Phi, psi and omega in degrees: 000124180259125176252124184233157174250141169232129185202152170255121191231127178282172181306327180264017181074009177295143176231346182194167178211128178054041178062032176227162173296159182292322182201163182264110177240101183307321179297324178291318180297319177298314179297319178303312182297314181300313184290318188270340182301134181087359182236155173292150174232139178247131180212166174273167181302318182294319176299315180301317182290341180274349182290143179289333179227130178228140347289162177296128184292153174063025176217149174277115184266113179248121187245125176273115186208158175282344182235068187296338182276355183266005184273153181289166176305143180094359179242150175243120180261139176227152181261343183224154175300328180296321179293324178296316182295325178295322182293335186255008184305327183265003182277147178291310177212137178234144182247130170270123187246005174123177001271204187310311180296321182290320174301316179300319181294318187267344182310318181296343182255358187275138177257338184223144174232131173251102185249144164255108179276114180268118186273072179190171172237159185229096186303335183264005179302144180230005177227136187225144175288146180293144177292146179219160183271111182300335182288350177272000186232150175245127178282124182250349182200141173211133175221117184269145181226139180287162175286168176221185178294337186254350180203157176285170176298156182205165177224138169274128184225130175250134180233143171237146181288137179294000000 
């Protein structure tokens, strides 16, 4: 079982503001959909509530929450990270999709990260990706993208743990 993180992260590790993404990058959303479709995704309740469509289609939606029985049909609620890990034991690859606290909990167990590095900072950000030691990771892919009128420049980066 491969456990991976997928996230859009600003230069200062910001990932969100007011329970929303920092900016709208269509290419990032397309990449997210392409990579996660057909795989389970693990998220926290706040991330789940921020999604435009719930549950996300064509994915097994696992939500870490204190009220697992209050979720809509098509979602699996768990109260602990251990319960989430038990649910995915037979899966080929599972993606942790946020938020900040969920990334922090699962980062020690993750073997791969699919990051969109947003080359900017967001002074009003209130959610941050956990800091990690870059020397523990090997970059296996990088694709740079220019800024546009609607978003800053960004890079798609894949990392695997050494």
